[in-house]
N, C-alpha and C positions, 0 to 999 in steps of 0.2 A: 215341667209344670203346666198351669192352665194357660192355654192360649186362643186367640181368637183371631176373627180378620175382618177388616173392614176396607174402604177406602181412603186414603192418605189425602191430605189436603194442607199445603203447606209446610211440608215436614222434609226437612233437607237435610236433618242429622238425626240419631235416635235422642229420643227425649225420657227421663225417667223421673216419676214424681208420685205422691201419695195420692191414692184415690179419695175423692170427696164429692158425695151425692148433695151438697147442701152447698150454699155459697159462704165463702172463706171472709172475714176481713181485708181490704185490699192490701195491705202491707204483709200479709201472710200468704197469699196465692201465688208464688210464685214457686212454692213446693210442691203444689198440688196441680192434680188433674182432676178437671170438673168434669162429670157423668151426668148425662142426661137424655130422657127417653124423650122429650120433647121439647121441640124449638120455640121456646115463648119468650126469650129475652136475650139480651146481648150481653155478654161476659168476657172478660179482657183481664189482662196479668197473671193470667194462670199460665203453668208450664206447659199444658195440653188440655184438649179437650176430646173425650170420647162421647158420641152419638149413636143412636141406633135408627135416624133419621135417613132417609135416601138420597135428600138433597140437601147440600148445605154448601154457603159460600163464605170465603173470608170476610167479607163483609160483616155477618152476623155475628162470627165469632172473633173480631177483633183483628183477625190474620194472625192466631196463635196455633201452633202444631194443633193439627184435629185429624180424629178418625172416625168417619161417620160409616154408617150402613152397617154397623155391627148387629148381629140378631140377637132382639131384645133378651129373650130366653139365657143367651149367654152374657148379656152384660148384666144380669141380675147377679151372675154369680160373683163380680166384685163386690166387694166391702170396703166401707170406710177405712183408710188407713192401712189397706193392701198398698203394696209398691208395685207399679208395672213399668214398662219401657213400652215406647211407642216406636214404632221403627219407618223409616221412608215405604216400605213396601205393604204398607198397612195392618201389619201385624200389630198384637197387643199380647205382652207376655207378661204373667204375672212372676215377679221374681223375689218377691217378700209376702206370704201369706201371714197376714196379723194373728191368726188364731192357730198358725201351726209349730209345733215343736220341734220341728223339724226342718227350719229354715237355714239355708247355709249361704257363704260367700265362696265362689271360684274363684279363686286368687290367682289362679292363672293355669292356662291348660297344656302348657309344657313340661316336660319331664325329663328326668336323667336317668330312667329305668323302661324298660318295655316289659313288664310282668305279661304272663303267658295268659293270664285271666283277669288282664286290664279290662274294666267296665267303660272306661272312656279313655280311650288312645289319645297319644298326646296330638297337640295342634299348636299352630300359630296365634298368639295372643291379638287381638285386634290393637290397633291404636289408641292409646288412653286408656286401658284396660285398669289401670291403677286407681287411675281419678276416678273412672266410673264405681268401683268399689266405695271409695274412698266418701263419692257422694252419698252411696247408699248406706253408709253407715252412717252419715250425717242424717240422714230421713228416718230413721229408728225410732220406734216409739219408747222411752225409757221404762215407762211404767208396764209395757205389753210384754219387752223383749227379755225373755229368761234364759234362752240358750242360743248360741252360736256357733255354727259350725264352718270352720275355713278348710277348704277342701281344694284339691288341684285336680289332674296336673300335679307339681311336686313345688307345695308354697314356699321353701326355702330356696328355689331357684329367684326369687324375689330378691334375697339379698337384704337390705334396707327398708324396701317395701314392705316386706311382710311386717317389719317392726312398728312400720309407720300402722297397718292396718291394725294390729293388736293394740298399739297406742290410741288409735281413734277410736277402739271398742271400748277401751277401759274410762277415757274420756266421753263418750256421749251415752255408754248404756253399763255404767261401772258394777250393776248388780249381775249382768249376765256372765253366765258360764260361758267360757270357748272350748272348743273341742277342736284341735288342729292335727287333720289328716298328715302324715307326713313320712315318708320312708327312713326319716331318720340319719340319712348318710352324712347329710354336711354338720351334722353335730359331733363328728369326729374332730371337728374344729372346737377348741376348747373356748377362746375367745368367742366363737359363736354363741354359743352355751351363753356365756357370762354377761353378752349382750341382751339374750332372751330372757334371763332372770334379772338382770336390771330392770325392766319394766316392770317387774314386779306385780303381775299383773294377780288378783287375789282369787281367780279360779280359773286357771288354763289347764288343760289336760292335753297332753300329746299322744296322739293314737298310732302306734308305730308296728309295721307288719314284720313278723318274722316267719319264715315260711318252712323252717326244717331245723333241727337240731346240729345240721351239718353244714360246710362252706358248699360243697358239691351243690347239693337238692335243691338249696335256697337260690345260690346265683342261677342254676339253671330255670329257675321258675322266675327270677327277677328279671333275667333275660341282660343280667350285668356281672363280668367277672368282678370278684373282689367286695362285692354288696355286702355278704355274709359279715366281713370282719370290720367294714365302716360302719354297719349297722350296730353292732357290737359296742363298738366304740363310743358311738353316739349315746347308745343307752346307758352306757357307764357315764360318760360326761357328764349327761342329763341327771344321774341320779347323784352325782357331785354337789350340784348345786341345786339339789333337792325338788326338782320338779317331777311334776305329777305326770306319769307314765299308764298308758295303758298298751299292753301288747296283744295284736291281733293276729291271727293266722286265718287262710281261706281253706275250705273242706272241699277237695276234688281227688281225683286219681292219683296225683303227683304227691300229695301230702297225707293222704290217709294212715296208710301201712305204719307209717313210726310217729302216729300222734302220743301215743305213750309213752315215748322216748322224749318226742319234744315235749310233753308235759315236764317231765321230771328235768329236762334242761333246763327250762324258764325258772322251776323252781329253785333249782341248785344256782343258775347265774343271777337272774334278778328276783329275788323276793322281795324286793323294794319295789313293783310295780304295783298299781292300786287295782291293776284288771287285767285280765285275760279275758279275750273273746274269742269263741272258736266260730268262724261266719260259713253259712252256705253263700254257693256259687249265684252271681247274678250273671244269666248265660245272654250277653249284650256287648259289644264293644269287640275287645281281642279276644273275650271268653267265647261268643258265640264263633269267631272266627276257629279258635282252636278248640271247639267242643268235644270233635271226634279224641284229641288227645287226652282233654282233661275231663269229660263227663265221667261219673259213676253215679248210679243209683244211692242216694242218701240212705236207704236201707243197708244198704252194703257196709257202709262204714260205723255202723251203730255201736258195735262193739269198742272199736278203737277208740271212740270219740268218748262213749263211757267210762273207759277205763282212764283216759285222760281228764276229763272233767273231776270223776272221784277224787283221783290223786291230787289234784289241785286243791279240789274243797277239802279233804281230809287234813292237808296243810294248812291250811285259814287261808288260803289266797281266794278272793273274789273272782268269781268265775261264772262266763254267762254262754247261752248257745244263741247266736241270731241268725235269723233268715230261714230257720228251718220249722215245719210244720209240726203239730203234735201227734197228727195220727202216723207220723215217720219216726219219731224219736222215742225212747224207753220210758215208760212212766217214770221210773228213776229220775230221769233228767227233765221234768215238765219244770219243776221249781227253778230250774237254771234258764227255762227258755225265756226270750224276751221278744216283745213286738217293738222289733228294729228296722222294718222298713218304712223309709220316710212316708209320710202320709200321701204327699202327692202322686207316688208310684208304687202303694200298695192297694192290693186288690184279692178277693177271693174268688175262687172259680164256681163250677156248677155243681161239683160233688161237694162243696162246703154248705149248699143250701141248706141241706138236711142237718148238718153238725151242731151239735149242744155246746160245743166249746170253742166257737168261730170268734168269739168277743176276746178270749184268751189267748188267739192262735197269731202266731208271726205273720200269717198269710203269705202271700208270694209277689214277687217283683211283676210289675206290669209288663215291662221288657223281656220278662220269661216266662211269661204264660203257656207256652208251648213245650217247655223244658220242665218237667219237675218228676217227683218220682212216681213211679207205675202203681205206688200201693197209695196213693190218697185217698182216702174214705173217710166218711162222718161218724164220728165219733157220739155214743149216747152216754148220758151221766150214769144212768144205773148199770150200763155194763161196765164203766171205770170204776164204780163203789166196788163191785164182786171183786176187783181185783187188790183191793186194799188188804 
């Protein structure tokens, strides 16, 4: 997400807070980070301060954590009630965009799989990561927060920590829907599923990947032997407790050939899922490292994708295509295409400038700007109208 650099002052540890450009009542300041482009008054009791001034002293700012010397044009990108993280090295990182519907909580960077196309390889969590996320949730604005993503890594590795996150969301922003990205393996434990169900969140959807209709291919892609059957058992257990489930698969050279069989497998075994998503590849992380193995131009698997999508649709299953551009997929699949890429990493490339459908198109991952179909080209409405 958005980040900017300045010079740190009196920052000994990371500092999290909501942006305010105006003075707040003293008793509410501890949750806010005050932003100023001109140094004309002394402020106290805020969580932190950000300024574009090149010279700053602790005396002027009451010796609260401060970052100064931020470029004014960057500073203007911050809005009231955005949530930012100030770091001891002078970085200012936007962690929650008040206007975005694609905000997410990174529950953990650890994982129990090593998927060949994972965009975010597993890492060790910094100390106090759970407490950081709980504080972030406590800063959310209930009137503006409508959707929350919980992602990883693998969030279920937190154990009871995951339930604390969901409970905190339910308490702080009860009307916000939660999308939980998980490989689902932990839910082979029926007691764990019961604990999740007992939270009784009003709008929680678990998004679980299934990469093949057989164990050999799924386990090979996920990098973990036995993961296929653990995922199947997890899906079944979640259904027993009437949890909302989305099944996802990622489109690449190791998955496209059996997409029709995959669709049939999902329908016959998991007719209870609320959504099935076919997702274009994000070429970053392990996916970039393994690109020679998994890359295929999306135009080359459109016949299999069309067969799979239409098969599920004819069976009254809710199905979508994520992360693929309209100029790549058949016209018959346009109605299933979604603008699915998070706003903070969604871009359009040079060829898109002349396209009449750019506002309806999913666009590209900023992380993958150099890896896309060779068939990207602008579309014209009059040409598409002739095809109807």
